[in-house]
C-alpha positions as CSV (number, residue, x, y, z in Angstrom):
1,X,9.1,-3.4,25.3
2,X,12.1,-2.7,23.0
3,X,11.2,-2.5,19.3
4,X,13.3,-4.5,16.8
5,X,14.4,-1.2,15.2
6,X,15.2,0.7,17.9
7,X,18.8,2.4,17.5
8,X,18.0,3.1,13.8
9,X,17.8,6.5,12.8
10,X,16.0,7.7,9.6
11,X,15.9,11.0,7.7
12,X,12.8,11.1,6.1
13,X,12.7,13.4,3.3
14,X,9.7,12.0,1.8
15,X,6.2,13.5,0.9
16,X,2.8,12.6,-0.2
17,X,2.1,8.7,0.3
18,X,4.6,6.3,-1.1
19,X,7.7,7.3,0.9
20,X,5.6,8.3,3.9
21,X,4.1,4.8,3.8
22,X,7.5,3.2,3.9
23,X,9.0,5.3,6.7
24,X,5.8,5.0,8.9
25,X,6.1,1.2,8.7
26,X,9.7,1.3,10.1
27,X,8.7,3.8,12.6
28,X,6.1,1.3,13.7
29,X,8.8,-1.3,14.3
30,X,10.9,1.2,16.6
31,X,13.1,3.2,14.0
32,X,13.6,6.6,15.0
33,X,12.1,8.5,11.8
34,X,12.7,12.3,11.7
35,X,10.5,14.0,9.0
36,X,12.2,16.7,7.4
37,X,9.7,19.4,6.1
38,X,9.9,22.9,4.8
39,X,9.5,25.7,7.5
40,X,6.0,27.1,7.4
41,X,4.6,24.6,4.9
42,X,5.5,21.1,5.7
43,X,4.4,17.9,3.6
44,X,1.8,19.1,1.2
45,X,-0.7,16.3,2.6
46,X,-1.1,18.4,5.7
47,X,-3.3,20.8,3.8
48,X,-4.7,18.4,1.2
49,X,-8.5,17.4,1.6
50,X,-8.9,18.9,5.0
51,X,-12.1,18.2,6.8
52,X,-11.3,20.4,9.8
53,X,-10.0,24.0,8.9
54,X,-6.4,24.7,10.1
55,X,-5.7,21.2,11.4
56,X,-3.6,18.5,9.6
57,X,-5.5,16.4,7.0
58,X,-6.4,12.8,7.5
59,X,-4.0,12.4,4.6
60,X,-1.1,13.4,6.5
61,X,-2.1,11.9,9.8
62,X,-2.8,8.4,8.4
63,X,0.8,8.5,6.7
64,X,3.2,9.9,9.4
65,X,2.2,8.2,12.9
66,X,5.1,7.5,15.2
67,X,7.5,10.1,13.5
68,X,9.3,13.2,14.6
69,X,9.1,16.5,12.6
70,X,12.1,18.8,12.1
71,X,11.6,22.0,10.1
72,X,14.5,22.8,8.0
73,X,15.5,25.1,5.0
74,X,18.2,23.0,3.3
75,X,18.8,25.8,0.8
76,X,20.6,27.9,3.5
77,X,24.1,27.3,4.6
78,X,23.0,26.7,8.4
79,X,20.3,24.3,7.1
80,X,23.0,22.5,5.0
81,X,25.1,22.2,8.2
82,X,22.4,20.9,10.1
83,X,21.6,18.0,7.6
84,X,25.4,17.3,7.4
85,X,25.4,16.6,11.2
86,X,22.2,14.4,10.7
87,X,23.8,12.5,7.9
88,X,26.8,11.7,9.9
89,X,24.9,10.0,12.9
90,X,21.9,8.5,10.9
91,X,21.5,5.0,9.4
92,X,19.2,5.9,6.5
93,X,18.0,8.7,4.4
94,X,14.6,8.1,2.5
95,X,13.7,10.5,-0.5
96,X,11.2,10.8,-3.3
97,X,12.3,14.0,-4.6
98,X,12.5,14.6,-8.5
99,X,15.4,13.4,-10.3
100,X,18.8,15.1,-9.0
101,X,17.3,17.0,-6.3
102,X,19.6,15.6,-3.6
103,X,22.5,16.6,-6.1
104,X,21.4,20.1,-6.6
105,X,20.9,20.4,-2.9
106,X,24.9,19.5,-2.6
107,X,24.2,16.1,-1.2
108,X,25.4,13.6,-3.9
109,X,25.8,9.9,-3.2
110,X,29.7,10.4,-3.2
111,X,29.4,13.2,-0.7
112,X,26.9,11.3,1.5
113,X,29.3,8.4,1.5
114,X,32.1,10.5,2.6
115,X,30.2,11.8,5.4
116,X,28.9,8.3,6.4
117,X,30.1,5.3,4.7
118,X,27.4,3.3,6.5
119,X,24.8,5.4,5.3
120,X,21.8,3.7,3.4
121,X,20.2,6.1,0.7
122,X,16.7,5.1,-0.3
123,X,14.7,6.5,-3.2
124,X,11.3,6.3,-4.7
125,X,11.2,6.6,-8.3
126,X,8.4,6.9,-11.0
127,X,10.3,4.4,-13.4
128,X,13.8,2.9,-12.9
129,X,17.1,4.4,-13.9
130,X,17.6,4.2,-17.6
131,X,14.1,3.8,-18.3
132,X,13.0,6.0,-21.4
133,X,10.4,7.5,-19.2
134,X,12.5,8.1,-16.0
135,X,11.8,12.0,-16.4
136,X,8.2,11.5,-16.4
137,X,6.3,12.8,-13.2
138,X,4.4,9.9,-11.6
139,X,1.4,9.6,-9.2
140,X,-0.8,6.8,-8.1
141,X,-3.0,6.3,-11.3
142,X,-0.1,6.8,-13.6
143,X,1.9,4.1,-11.9
144,X,-1.2,1.5,-12.1
145,X,-1.5,2.2,-16.0
146,X,2.3,1.9,-16.6
147,X,2.8,-1.1,-14.5
148,X,0.0,-3.2,-16.6
149,X,-2.9,-3.1,-13.7
150,X,-5.5,-0.7,-15.4
151,X,-5.3,-2.5,-18.8
152,X,-6.5,-5.8,-17.1
153,X,-8.8,-4.2,-14.5
154,X,-12.6,-3.6,-15.1
155,X,-15.0,-5.2,-17.6
156,X,-14.2,-6.1,-21.1
157,X,-17.0,-3.7,-22.4
158,X,-15.6,-0.8,-20.8
159,X,-12.3,1.3,-20.5
160,X,-9.0,0.3,-18.4
161,X,-9.9,1.0,-14.8
162,X,-7.8,1.9,-11.8
163,X,-8.0,0.2,-8.3
164,X,-8.6,1.8,-5.1
165,X,-6.0,0.1,-3.5
166,X,-2.6,2.3,-3.7
167,X,-0.7,-0.1,-5.9
168,X,1.3,2.7,-7.1
169,X,1.9,4.5,-3.7
170,X,1.8,2.5,-0.7
171,X,2.7,-0.6,-2.3
172,X,6.0,1.0,-3.6
173,X,6.6,2.1,0.0
174,X,6.0,-1.3,1.3
175,X,8.5,-2.6,-1.3
176,X,11.1,0.1,-0.4
177,X,10.8,-0.9,3.5
178,X,12.0,-4.5,2.5
179,X,14.9,-2.9,0.4
180,X,15.9,-0.9,3.3
181,X,15.8,-3.5,5.9
182,X,17.9,-5.7,3.4
183,X,20.4,-3.1,2.9
184,X,20.5,-2.8,6.8
185,X,21.4,-6.5,7.1
186,X,23.8,-6.4,4.3
187,X,25.7,-3.6,6.2
188,X,25.8,-5.5,9.4
189,X,28.0,-7.9,7.3
190,X,29.9,-5.6,5.4
191,X,29.8,-2.3,7.3
192,X,29.1,-0.5,3.9
193,X,25.9,1.5,3.2
194,X,24.4,1.4,-0.4
195,X,21.8,3.1,-2.6
196,X,18.3,1.3,-2.7
197,X,15.8,2.2,-5.2
198,X,12.2,1.1,-5.9
199,X,10.2,2.4,-9.1
200,X,6.3,2.9,-8.9
201,X,6.0,1.1,-12.1
202,X,8.3,-2.0,-11.2
203,X,6.2,-2.3,-7.7
204,X,2.8,-2.3,-9.6
205,X,3.9,-4.9,-12.0
206,X,5.3,-7.2,-9.2
207,X,1.6,-7.5,-8.0
208,X,0.4,-8.0,-11.6
209,X,2.7,-11.2,-12.4
210,X,-0.3,-13.4,-12.9
211,X,-1.3,-10.9,-15.7
212,X,2.2,-11.4,-17.2
213,X,1.9,-15.2,-16.9
214,X,-1.6,-14.9,-18.7
215,X,0.1,-12.9,-21.6
216,X,2.5,-15.7,-22.1
217,X,-0.4,-18.4,-22.0
218,X,-2.3,-16.3,-24.3
219,X,0.5,-16.1,-26.7
220,X,0.8,-19.7,-26.8
221,X,-2.8,-21.1,-26.9
222,X,-5.0,-18.1,-28.0
223,X,-7.4,-18.2,-25.1
224,X,-7.5,-18.1,-21.3
225,X,-10.0,-20.7,-20.1
226,X,-10.6,-19.0,-16.5
227,X,-11.4,-15.7,-18.1
228,X,-15.4,-15.0,-18.6
229,X,-14.7,-14.6,-22.2
230,X,-14.1,-18.2,-22.3
231,X,-15.7,-20.1,-24.1
232,X,-18.5,-18.1,-25.7
233,X,-16.5,-15.0,-26.6
234,X,-13.2,-14.2,-28.2
235,X,-9.7,-13.0,-27.5
236,X,-7.5,-10.6,-29.0
237,X,-3.6,-10.8,-28.5
238,X,-3.5,-9.0,-25.4
239,X,-4.8,-10.2,-21.8
240,X,-8.2,-8.7,-21.6
241,X,-10.2,-7.2,-18.7
242,X,-11.3,-10.0,-16.5
243,X,-14.3,-8.4,-14.5
244,X,-14.7,-10.0,-11.2
245,X,-13.2,-13.4,-12.4
246,X,-10.8,-15.1,-10.0
247,X,-7.2,-14.5,-11.4
248,X,-5.6,-17.9,-9.7
249,X,-7.9,-20.3,-12.0
250,X,-10.7,-20.8,-9.5
251,X,-13.8,-19.4,-11.1
252,X,-15.3,-16.7,-9.0
253,X,-17.8,-13.6,-9.2
254,X,-19.5,-10.9,-7.1
255,X,-23.2,-11.8,-6.6
256,X,-26.1,-10.1,-5.4
257,X,-27.6,-10.5,-1.9
258,X,-30.7,-9.3,-0.4
259,X,-31.0,-5.5,-0.3
260,X,-28.8,-5.0,-3.5
261,X,-31.4,-2.7,-5.0
262,X,-30.6,-0.2,-2.3
263,X,-27.4,-1.0,-1.0
264,X,-24.3,-0.7,-3.4
265,X,-22.4,-3.3,-1.4
266,X,-25.1,-6.0,-0.7
267,X,-23.0,-8.4,-2.5
268,X,-20.7,-11.3,-1.8
269,X,-17.7,-12.7,-3.7
270,X,-18.3,-16.5,-4.2
271,X,-15.4,-18.9,-5.4
272,X,-16.2,-22.1,-7.1
273,X,-13.0,-24.4,-6.2
274,X,-12.9,-27.9,-7.4
275,X,-12.5,-29.5,-4.0
276,X,-15.6,-27.4,-2.8
277,X,-17.9,-28.4,-5.5
278,X,-19.9,-31.0,-3.4
279,X,-20.2,-28.8,-0.5
280,X,-21.4,-26.2,-2.8
281,X,-24.0,-28.3,-4.1
282,X,-25.1,-29.3,-0.6
283,X,-25.3,-25.8,0.4
284,X,-27.6,-24.7,-2.5
285,X,-29.8,-27.8,-2.1
286,X,-28.4,-29.0,-5.5
287,X,-27.1,-32.4,-4.7
288,X,-27.8,-33.8,-8.1
289,X,-25.0,-31.9,-9.7
290,X,-22.4,-33.6,-7.4
291,X,-22.1,-36.8,-9.6
292,X,-23.9,-35.2,-12.9
293,X,-21.2,-35.3,-15.8
294,X,-22.4,-32.0,-16.9
295,X,-21.3,-30.5,-13.7
296,X,-19.0,-32.7,-11.6
297,X,-15.6,-31.3,-13.4
298,X,-14.3,-27.8,-13.6
299,X,-14.1,-28.4,-17.6
300,X,-17.6,-29.4,-17.6
301,X,-18.6,-26.4,-15.6
302,X,-17.0,-23.8,-17.5
303,X,-19.6,-23.3,-20.3
304,X,-22.4,-22.9,-18.2
305,X,-20.6,-20.9,-15.2
306,X,-22.6,-17.9,-15.2
307,X,-25.8,-20.0,-15.2
308,X,-24.4,-21.6,-12.0
309,X,-23.8,-18.3,-10.8
310,X,-27.3,-17.3,-11.4
311,X,-28.5,-20.2,-9.5
312,X,-26.4,-19.1,-6.5
313,X,-27.9,-15.6,-6.8
314,X,-31.4,-17.2,-6.7
315,X,-30.3,-18.8,-3.5
316,X,-28.9,-15.4,-2.2
317,X,-31.8,-13.4,-2.7
318,X,-33.5,-13.7,0.6
319,X,-30.3,-13.6,2.6
320,X,-28.0,-10.6,3.5
321,X,-24.4,-10.9,2.7
322,X,-23.5,-11.7,6.4
323,X,-26.2,-14.2,6.6
324,X,-25.2,-15.9,3.3
325,X,-21.5,-15.9,4.7
326,X,-22.3,-17.5,8.0
327,X,-24.0,-20.4,6.2
328,X,-21.4,-21.0,3.4
329,X,-18.6,-20.8,5.7
330,X,-20.0,-24.0,7.6
331,X,-19.3,-25.5,4.3
332,X,-15.8,-24.5,3.9
333,X,-16.6,-22.4,0.7
334,X,-14.3,-19.6,-0.3
335,X,-16.5,-16.4,0.0
336,X,-16.6,-13.2,1.6
337,X,-19.0,-10.3,2.0
338,X,-18.1,-7.0,-0.1
339,X,-17.3,-4.5,3.0
340,X,-17.7,-1.1,2.8
341,X,-15.2,1.3,4.3
342,X,-17.9,2.2,6.8
343,X,-18.3,-1.5,7.7
344,X,-14.6,-1.9,8.1
345,X,-14.1,1.1,10.2
346,X,-16.6,-0.3,12.9
347,X,-15.4,-3.8,12.6
348,X,-14.8,-5.2,16.1
349,X,-12.3,-8.0,14.9
350,X,-10.2,-5.4,13.0
351,X,-10.1,-3.1,16.1
352,X,-9.2,-5.9,18.4
353,X,-6.3,-7.1,16.1
354,X,-4.8,-3.6,15.7
355,X,-5.4,-3.5,11.7
356,X,-7.8,-0.2,12.6
357,X,-6.5,1.9,15.3
358,X,-7.9,4.9,17.1
359,X,-5.2,7.3,18.0
360,X,-5.0,10.9,19.6
361,X,-4.0,13.8,17.8
362,X,-2.9,17.2,19.7
363,X,-5.3,19.3,17.6
364,X,-7.7,16.8,15.7
365,X,-8.5,14.7,18.8
366,X,-9.3,11.0,18.1
367,X,-9.2,9.5,14.7
368,X,-8.9,6.3,12.8
369,X,-5.9,5.0,11.0
370,X,-4.6,1.9,9.6
371,X,-2.5,-0.1,11.8
372,X,0.5,-2.6,11.2
373,X,-1.0,-5.3,8.6
374,X,2.2,-7.3,10.1
375,X,1.6,-9.3,13.3
376,X,4.3,-10.5,15.8
377,X,4.1,-12.9,18.5
378,X,6.6,-11.2,20.8
379,X,5.8,-7.5,19.8
380,X,2.8,-5.3,20.1
381,X,2.8,-2.4,17.3
382,X,1.8,0.9,19.1
383,X,0.5,3.6,16.8
384,X,0.9,6.9,18.0
385,X,-0.4,10.3,16.6
386,X,1.3,12.2,13.7
387,X,3.7,15.1,14.8
388,X,2.7,18.8,14.2
389,X,4.8,20.6,11.9
390,X,8.2,21.3,13.5
391,X,7.0,19.8,16.7
392,X,10.6,18.2,17.4
393,X,12.8,20.6,15.6
394,X,14.4,21.9,18.9
395,X,14.6,18.5,20.3
396,X,16.4,17.3,17.3
397,X,18.8,20.2,17.3
398,X,19.6,19.7,20.9
399,X,20.5,15.9,20.2
400,X,22.9,17.4,17.5
401,X,24.8,19.7,20.0
402,X,23.1,23.0,19.3
403,X,22.6,25.4,22.5
404,X,19.2,26.9,23.4
405,X,20.9,30.3,21.9
406,X,22.0,28.6,18.8
407,X,18.4,27.3,18.4
408,X,16.8,30.7,18.9
409,X,19.1,32.2,16.3
410,X,18.1,29.5,13.8
411,X,14.4,30.2,14.3
412,X,15.2,33.8,14.0
413,X,16.9,33.4,10.6
414,X,14.1,30.9,9.5
415,X,16.4,28.3,8.9
416,X,14.2,26.0,11.0
C-alpha cells in the first residue's frame, strides 16, 4: 500500500526528542527521512540511559523508527558537497540546532533557496525569534515552566510541578509536523518553499489555553468556581495550581480504590458532569440526592464537592479500579482507571490498535515503542526498527551519484 507522503524526501538534522518526534511521524506516513548524524557518535540519545551496553538506547530507538541514517561531517568540504547535492533533491530540511548553526555551516536560508527554491526549512526553537530569551538553551522542563504549564500544575500547598507528558519536546514536534505539512500544501499551490519555525514555549502555551482563559476570568471576577479553592479558600491574582480538578468546568478528582495502601496507582479519575448526576446517584445508591435542592445543581454541590468525593471513595473501597470502572461505565459516568506504564505496555487493546507496537531491532531484538496516535481508514501505519548509526550511508551516497570508489575514499577521509 502506498503511503500519502511517499516521494517526500526529508533531511533530518535533529537530535534528542522534539525534532526526531516530528520527523518520525512523517516517516511513519511514508516520507523518506534521512537522519544526518556525526560519524562515530550520532544522536546523543543513542547512548543516553542505556539498558543494554553497546546497543542503541531506547531513548533513540523510540524516536527514530522508519528512518535512514547517513553519517556526514559537514565541516569538511566533501561533506558540504554531499549536503549540497542532498538539498537540491530534497523537499524538507528539519533542524533543531542552536541559533545560527546552519549559517555557520555555510547553509544560510538565502543559499538554500538558491540551491532549491522549493525547499522547506523547518526549525525547532526554544523561544520565538525576537523573544528576549531567544538565546536561552531550552529543554523539556524549561519549556513547561516558560510556557505556563508548571505554575498551574500540582497542588496549591506545593511548588510548581512539571508533567511527565513531553509538553515541551514531543508536543513541539507534533506542532512542527503540522507546519511542515501546511508548507508542503502551500508549495503545491505556489511552487515556493518557505521557513517554518515552532518554539517550545509557544507549543506548551498552546496546550495551556484554558489556563490563559482562567487568568482572564480571575482578573474579572476574582475567583474560579471550578477550582478546589472555591468556595472555602482564597485566590490571589494568578491562576493557582488546581490539583486534580477538571479543567473544563466539570468537577473531577483522583479517588482511592481497593488496594491503594500498597498500589500507588490503585485510583480512578471520577468526573461529576451535570447530565450524569442522576446516574451517579443511582450507581452510588444515593437516589435521594437526585431531587434534593442541596445536591441537584452544580452550584448547590460545589461547597460540598469534597464531601461528595468522600462518599464516592467510601463506595470504591471494596472495588479495584477496574471493577469500579466496569460498573460506572454502565451508567455512562466519565471515569478512568489510573493506568501505570506497566499496565499500558501490556494492554491488549493498545497492542491491537497499533498505539503500542512491538518492533525488531538488529542489535536489541524486540522492543516496545509508541505507534501512531492518528488512525486512518485507508492506511495502516507500519512501525519499523530504528536505523543503526550510518546504516544507510552508502545507499544514500549511491543515490546521489557517488561510485563505490568515491564512497570508499569518503570513508577513508572520515567524511562519512
